[in-house]
C-alpha positions as a Markdown table, in Angstrom:
| # | Residue | x | y | z |
|---|---|---|---|---|
| 1 | Met | 90.7 | -63.4 | -110.5 |
| 2 | Val | 92.3 | -60.4 | -109.9 |
| 3 | Thr | 89.6 | -57.6 | -110.1 |
| 4 | Gly | 91.4 | -53.8 | -109.9 |
| 5 | Leu | 89.8 | -53.6 | -106.0 |
| 6 | Pro | 91.5 | -52.8 | -102.5 |
| 7 | Cys | 91.9 | -56.6 | -100.8 |
| 8 | Val | 90.2 | -55.3 | -97.0 |
| 9 | Ala | 91.2 | -57.0 | -93.6 |
| 10 | Gln | 86.9 | -58.6 | -93.1 |
| 11 | Pro | 87.0 | -58.5 | -88.9 |
| 12 | Val | 86.2 | -62.6 | -87.9 |
| 13 | Gly | 82.8 | -62.0 | -87.4 |
| 14 | Cys | 80.6 | -63.6 | -83.7 |
| 15 | Ile | 82.5 | -66.9 | -83.0 |
| 16 | Pro | 79.5 | -69.2 | -81.6 |
| 17 | Pro | 80.1 | -70.6 | -78.5 |
| 18 | Ile | 81.6 | -74.3 | -78.5 |
| 19 | Arg | 78.4 | -76.3 | -76.5 |
| 20 | Pro | 79.7 | -78.0 | -73.8 |
| 21 | Phe | 79.9 | -81.4 | -72.9 |
| 22 | Leu | 78.0 | -83.5 | -70.3 |
| 23 | Pro | 78.7 | -87.3 | -70.1 |
| 24 | Ser | 76.1 | -89.8 | -69.7 |
| 25 | Asp | 77.2 | -91.6 | -67.1 |
| 26 | Pro | 75.9 | -89.9 | -64.4 |
| 27 | Arg | 78.5 | -90.9 | -62.0 |
| 28 | Asp | 81.0 | -89.0 | -64.1 |
| 29 | Val | 77.7 | -86.3 | -63.5 |
| 30 | Arg | 78.7 | -86.1 | -60.2 |
| 31 | Ala | 82.7 | -86.5 | -60.7 |
| 32 | Tyr | 82.5 | -83.9 | -62.3 |
| 33 | Ala | 80.1 | -81.9 | -61.8 |
| 34 | Asp | 82.0 | -78.6 | -60.6 |
| 35 | Leu | 84.2 | -78.2 | -63.9 |
| 36 | Leu | 80.6 | -79.3 | -65.9 |
| 37 | Arg | 78.7 | -76.4 | -63.8 |
| 38 | Gln | 82.1 | -73.7 | -65.4 |
| 39 | Asp | 81.9 | -75.6 | -68.3 |
| 40 | Phe | 78.2 | -75.0 | -69.3 |
| 41 | Glu | 78.0 | -71.8 | -66.7 |
| 42 | Ala | 81.4 | -70.1 | -69.3 |
| 43 | Tyr | 79.6 | -71.3 | -71.8 |
| 44 | Ile | 75.7 | -68.6 | -70.8 |
| 45 | Glu | 78.1 | -65.6 | -70.5 |
| 46 | Asp | 79.3 | -66.3 | -74.3 |
| 47 | Phe | 76.2 | -67.8 | -76.1 |
| 48 | Asp | 74.6 | -63.9 | -74.2 |
| 49 | Ala | 78.0 | -61.8 | -75.6 |
| 50 | Tyr | 77.5 | -64.2 | -79.1 |
| 51 | Leu | 73.8 | -62.7 | -79.4 |
| 52 | Arg | 74.5 | -59.6 | -78.3 |
| 53 | Cys | 77.8 | -59.6 | -81.0 |
| 54 | Leu | 75.3 | -60.7 | -83.5 |
| 55 | Asp | 72.9 | -57.8 | -83.2 |
| 56 | Ala | 75.9 | -55.8 | -83.6 |
| 57 | Glu | 76.7 | -57.4 | -86.3 |
| 58 | Arg | 73.2 | -56.9 | -87.9 |
| 59 | Ala | 72.9 | -53.1 | -87.2 |
| 60 | Arg | 76.1 | -52.7 | -88.4 |
| 61 | Val | 75.9 | -54.7 | -92.0 |
| 62 | Phe | 71.9 | -53.5 | -92.3 |
| 63 | Glu | 73.5 | -50.0 | -92.0 |
| 64 | Glu | 76.4 | -50.7 | -94.7 |
| 65 | Gly | 73.5 | -52.0 | -97.3 |
| 66 | Gln | 71.5 | -48.7 | -97.0 |
| 67 | Glu | 74.6 | -46.6 | -98.0 |
| 68 | Val | 75.3 | -49.4 | -100.7 |
| 69 | Thr | 72.1 | -49.1 | -102.1 |
| 70 | Gln | 72.2 | -45.5 | -102.0 |
| 71 | Glu | 75.3 | -45.1 | -103.8 |
| 72 | Tyr | 73.9 | -46.9 | -106.2 |
| 73 | Gly | 70.7 | -44.8 | -106.9 |
| 74 | Arg | 73.3 | -42.2 | -107.7 |
| 75 | Leu | 76.3 | -44.5 | -110.2 |
| 76 | Arg | 73.1 | -45.3 | -111.9 |
| 77 | Ala | 72.1 | -41.7 | -111.7 |
| 78 | Leu | 75.5 | -41.0 | -113.2 |
| 79 | Thr | 75.3 | -43.9 | -115.7 |
| 80 | Leu | 71.9 | -42.7 | -117.3 |
| 81 | Arg | 73.3 | -38.9 | -117.7 |
| 82 | Ser | 76.4 | -39.9 | -118.9 |
| 83 | Arg | 74.5 | -42.2 | -121.9 |
| 84 | Ser | 71.4 | -39.7 | -122.3 |
| 85 | Leu | 74.7 | -37.3 | -123.7 |
| 86 | Glu | 75.8 | -39.0 | -125.5 |
| 87 | Ile | 72.6 | -40.0 | -127.2 |
| 88 | Ala | 72.4 | -36.1 | -127.6 |
| 89 | Asp | 76.4 | -35.8 | -129.0 |
């Protein structure tokens, strides 16, 4: 479908962190404790960054929504004026 609207690249957005794997076998947990700890710490850091990203995106989208609502109000006002001028003619 062709809309005639320009194609604008959208940012990738907020990417959720990948949940770390925790082996079910306690022997594996002990054997790989350092690696597992690093994975969990990295996840927690990435999780915090993800939440900050979501907060920023929410604020951006909220502001954009307000702007679009105002623009739609202007569109309606212009089209209503145009119609009333056409009717008067």
